[in-house]
C-alpha positions in Angstrom: -18.1 20.5 90.2 -18.8 16.8 90.9 -17.6 13.5 89.6 -19.0 10.1 89.1 -16.1 7.6 89.7 -16.7 4.0 88.6 -14.3 1.2 89.3 -14.3 -1.7 86.8 -12.4 -5.0 86.6 -11.9 -5.4 82.8 -10.9 -8.7 81.2 -7.6 -7.8 79.5 -8.6 -9.3 76.2 -11.7 -7.1 76.2 -10.0 -3.8 77.0 -10.4 -2.6 73.4 -14.1 -3.5 73.6 -14.4 -1.6 76.9 -12.8 1.5 75.4 -14.9 1.4 72.3 -18.1 1.3 74.5 -16.8 4.2 76.6 -16.0 6.3 73.5 -19.4 5.5 72.1 -21.0 7.0 75.2 -19.3 10.4 74.7 -21.8 11.9 72.2 -24.7 11.0 74.5 -22.9 12.4 77.6 -22.2 15.6 75.8 -25.9 16.1 75.3 -26.5 16.1 79.0 -26.7 19.4 80.9 -23.6 20.0 82.9 -21.3 17.4 81.4 -17.7 18.5 81.4 -15.3 15.6 80.8 -14.7 11.9 80.8 -11.5 10.2 81.8 -10.7 6.4 81.6 -7.7 5.4 83.7 -5.9 2.0 83.9 -3.8 1.1 86.9 -2.4 -2.4 86.4 -2.0 -3.5 82.7 -1.0 -7.0 82.1 -2.6 -8.8 85.0 -5.5 -11.3 84.7 -7.9 -8.5 85.1 -7.3 -4.8 84.5 -8.5 -2.3 87.0 -10.0 0.7 85.2 -11.5 3.8 86.7 -13.9 5.9 84.7 -14.4 9.4 85.9 -17.1 11.7 84.5 -17.0 15.4 85.5 -20.2 17.4 85.9 -20.9 21.1 86.7 -23.1 20.2 89.7 -24.5 17.4 91.7 -27.9 18.2 90.3 -26.5 17.7 86.7 -24.9 14.4 87.7 -28.0 13.1 89.3 -30.2 14.2 86.4 -27.9 12.3 84.0 -28.4 9.2 86.2 -32.1 9.4 85.4 -31.4 9.3 81.6 -31.5 5.9 79.9 -28.2 6.6 78.1 -26.2 6.0 81.3 -27.7 2.5 81.7 -27.1 1.6 78.1 -23.4 2.7 78.3 -23.0 0.9 81.6 -24.4 -2.4 80.1 -22.0 -2.1 77.2 -18.9 -1.6 79.3 -20.0 -4.2 81.8 -20.0 -6.8 79.0 -16.2 -6.5 79.0 -15.9 -6.5 82.8 -16.0 -8.9 85.7 -18.7 -8.2 88.2 -20.6 -5.1 88.9 -18.6 -1.8 89.2 -18.2 0.2 92.3 -19.8 3.6 91.6 -19.3 6.7 93.7 -20.3 10.3 93.4 -17.6 12.7 94.7 -17.2 16.5 95.0 -14.3 17.9 92.9 -12.3 20.1 95.2 -9.8 21.2 92.5 -9.6 20.7 88.7 -7.6 22.3 85.9 -9.4 21.1 82.8 -7.1 23.0 80.4 -9.0 25.0 77.8 -12.5 23.7 78.8 -14.7 26.4 80.1 -17.6 26.0 82.5 -21.0 26.1 80.8 -24.2 26.1 82.8 -26.1 24.9 79.7 -24.0 22.2 78.1 -20.8 20.3 77.5 -17.3 21.6 77.7 -16.0 23.9 75.0 -13.5 21.4 73.6 -14.7 19.1 70.9 -11.9 16.6 71.3 -12.6 14.3 74.2 -8.9 13.9 74.9 -8.4 17.7 75.4 -8.8 18.4 79.1 
């Protein structure tokens, strides 16, 4: 598995807007071959900007890279960036270990769980 890890500096008053944009991207992500999961993590609530890390999990590097060629990624990125300061740092990383709960690997589509909070 592979992950796209994006680091954002979100304006605290726009955190709800950021989260709404991330949630709105989920149906499109689920349509992409190899998409497994999406995590949105916050590490410093209450400061002048909130550091948020968005992690999407993919079956393979090929699936992750194919999704980068799809226009939905850039639409989603533009929406979350409207609630952020500056451009995000985006990295692709190999997942060495993951326990995604009940989600099963699927070579042809999204994880088995329909609830995006169930990993």
